[in-house]
N, C-alpha and C positions, 0 to 999 in steps of 0.2 A: 781965278782958277780957270784953266783951259776948259772949254766946253764944246761938245759936238752932239748933235742929234741927227739920227739918220732915219728917214721915213721910207717905208716900203709900201708900194701899192698892193692891190689884191694879188694873192698868190695862193697856191694850193699846198696845204700841209696835211692832206689826207681828210679834209672836211669838205662837205658838199654845200656849205652855205657861204653867204657873202662875208668877206673879212677884210680887214686892213691891218697893217702891222706898223709898230713904231719901236724904234730902239733908241734909248737915250743913253749917252755915255759922257762921263766927266773924267778928267784926268786925275786919278787917285794914285799915281805912282808914288811909292814911298819916298820920303825925304832922303837926301843923300847923306848917310851917316858914315861914309867911307873913312873919313879922317878920324872920326870917333872910334870906329872899330879898329883901325890901324893902331891908334894910340893905346887903346885898351889891350889889344893883343900883345903889343910890345911890353907894356908895363907889367902885365900879369905873367907873361912868360918869364921875364927876368925875376919877378918875385917868387914864382914857383921854384925856380932853381935855387934861389937863396933860402927859401923856407924849407925845402926838402933837405938841403945840405945841413942846415942848422938842426933840423929835426932829427936827422940820423946821428949827428955829432952829440946832441944833447940828450938823446933817448926819449924825446917827447912824442908820444903817440898822437896827442892832440894837435901838435904842430904838423906832423906828417898827414894826419887826417885833413887838416885845413889845406895843406899843399895839394893833396889829392883832389879836394873839392875845387881848388883854384885851377888845377890842371883841366878838370872837366869843364870849367867855365871858359878856359881858353879855347878848348875844342868847340864849345857852344858858340862862342863869339865868331870863330872862323866859319862855322856852318851858317850862322845868321848873316854874316858879311857876304859869303858866297851866294846865299839865297837871294839877298837884296840885289846883288849884281845880276843874277839870272832873271829876276823879275822885271828888269828894265830891258831885256832883249825883246826885239820886235816879234810879233806873231809870224808864223810860217804857214805854208799851205797844209802841212800836216798838223802842226801844233797851233791851232787857230786862236788859242788864248795865250800864246807865248808860253813862258815858263813861270808864270805867276804862282802856280801851285807849289813851286819849290820852296817858297817862304813857309808854307804850312808844314811841309815835310821836314824842313829844318827845325821848326819849333817842336815838332813831335820827337824828332831824334834827340834834340837837346834834353827834353824831359826824361827820355829813357836813359840817356847817358848819366844824368844826375842820379837816378835811382840805382843804376848799376854801381856807381861810386858809393852810394849809401850802404849797399850790401857788403862791400869790401871793408868799409869803415866799421860797421857794426860787428862783423866777424872778428876782426882783430881787437876791437875794444872789449868785447866780452872775454876774450882770452886774457887780456891784460888786467881786467878787473880782478881776476883770481891769481894773477902773478904780476903784481906791480913791480915796476923798475924805477930806479932813481932817475931824476930829471935835472938838467942844468937850468934852473928856473930863470936866472938872469938873462941868459942868451935867448930863452923862449920869449920872455917879456919884451925884449928889445925888438926881436923879429916880428912878433905879433903886432906891436905898436906901429911898426913900419907898414904892416898890412892894413891897419885901420886907415892910415893916411892915403895909401895908394888906392884901396878899394873905394873909399869915399870919393876921391877925385875921379875915378873911373865911372862911378855911378852917376855923377853929375854930368858927364858927357852925354848920357842918354836920357836926361831928365825931360827934354822937350819932345821926345818921340814915343810917349807911352800910349798913343792911340794905335800903334803897330805892335802886335803881340810879340814879334821877334825883338823889337827894341825894348818893349816893356819887360820881356824876359831877361834881357841883358841888364837892364836897370835893377830888376829884382835880385838877380844873382849877385851883382856887385854890392848892392846895399846889404844883402844878407851876409856876404863875405866880410864886409866891414864890421857888422855886428858880431859875427863869429870870431873874428880876430880880436875884437875887444873882450869877448868872453875868455879867449885864451890868455890874454894879459891878466885878467882878474884871476883866472884859475892858477896861473903860475905864481901870482902874488900870494894866493892862499896856500899853495904848496910850500912856498918859501917860509911863510909864517908858521905853518902847522907841522910841516914835515910829512903830511899824509900823501903818499904816492898814488893812492887810488883815485885821487881827484883828477889826474890826467886822463885815464881811460874813461872815467865817468863823464868828463867834459866832452870827450870825443863822441860819446853816445848822444849827448845833448846837441852836438853839431849835426849829427845824423838826423835827429828829430827836426832841427831847423830846416835842413835841406828838404826833407820829405814834405814838411808843412808848406814851404815856399814853392815846391815843384808840383804838388798835386793839382792845384787849380790850373797851372799851365798845361799839364798833361791832359786833363779833362777837356779843356778848351781846344787844344790841338787835335785831339781825337775827334771831337765834334766837327771841327773844320774839315778834317781829312775825310769824314763821312758825309760831307755836304749838308751838315745841319745849318740852320739859320744862325748867323753869328750872334754872339752875346750882345745884348743891347738892342736887338731888332725884334720888336713885337710883331710877329706875323699876323696875329689876329687884328691888331690895330691897322696894319698895312692893308689887309683885306677889307676892313670896314671903311677905310679912307677911300679906297678905289671904288667900293660899292656906292659911296655917297657922291661920286663925281656926276656932273650933269648928264642925264640921259642913260646912265648905267643901271640896268635892272638885275644884273647877276654877275658875280665873279667866280671863276672856277679855274682849275689847273694852275693854282698859284704856288710858285716855288721861289724860295729865297735861300741863297747859299753864298759862301765866301769864295771868291775867285782867287784871293790871296789874303795875306794877313791885314791888308789895308783896303781891299776892294770888295764890295758887295754887289751881287747880281740878282736879278729878279726876272721871272717870266710869268705871264698871266693871260688868261682869256677873259675878255669883257663882252658881255651881251649888251649891245647898245643900238636899239633900232634907229635907223637914219632918219633925219628930218630933212625937208627940202632945202632949207637954208643952213644946214649944219656945216660947220667948219671942222671937218675931220682932222685935218693936219694941225690946226690950232689946239684942238682937244688933246691930241697925242703929245704935242710939245709941252703943253701945260701939265699933263699927267706926269711926264718924265721929270720935269722940273720940280714938281711937287714931291715926288718920291725922293729926289736927291736932297731937297732942302729940308724936308720933314724927317726923313728916316735915314739919310746918309747912303741911299742906294743909288750908285752912280752909273750902273749898267743895267738898264731896264728894257725889256722887250715885251711889248703889249700886242696881243692879237685881238682885234675888234670883230665880233660876230654880229652882223646887222639884224639878224632875225632869230627868233627862238623856236621856229617851226620845226627845225631839224635838230635833234639832240646831239651834242658833241660827244664823241666817244670818250673824251678825256674829262667830262663833267663830273663823274662820280669821284668822291674824295679819296676812295681807296685805289683809284687808277693813277698810275704814274706814267 
């Protein structure tokens, strides 16, 4: 993995005591899933057209609901694909972090789009529960079976990238689509066997529930990332305790951990560490940044060392940001 550490000498950040700074960075650029996104978009766009056409011809609301769900997934894939491309753009003088945050915004937009699709499905399903319509079950079963194959194949394209919330979201959507398509096959078979037309709208309500269940966690995690919360899986208390246990450190304050993108984690912290005559400050900072990366997956760490505790840092109180 590419690695770079940048050390900064004493400089003034609005404090009056001695300090040093270190910034550790590792290349956490997302894997290139461009081909996977292209294949997924092409396959799912073609399937949406087929599924919507058969749904209209057969009168199957469940099939139309699944087509709407798949269409929202195509839009989600396009957003995630575009965001991944933007995240690779180099920083500029104005956007000093580049466009990495676009991956988080895409993930949040994807979750919102799915919930909007759920609203439309539920509205029509409730209406059809009280006014069932006949359905051409054989055509529905054949089309949904094709959906099981295509969605399963698409999900497998993203199996290796589940450490990225955008890629994980694509995997979850495609896997859920495969399950939903399978449910449509079973529902159509039941309708063919029993003649009960209400099974179709009831099944579409079940599809809506599956979408909500699969989307809620993605929405919550995306909102947290957009609000600069610590990423899921990073224990901030454990990070602080580890920093406080480093050689010579007597206090840690102004500790912040947040997501720079869906794959990159950043940290800033102030460490009070009285200097010793033979102290290797640069070695300490390099080791600290390496440890944060290896133990916690934090690849972009900026540490400010304060050599004395005689002057209170104005950022020391926990409630001050």
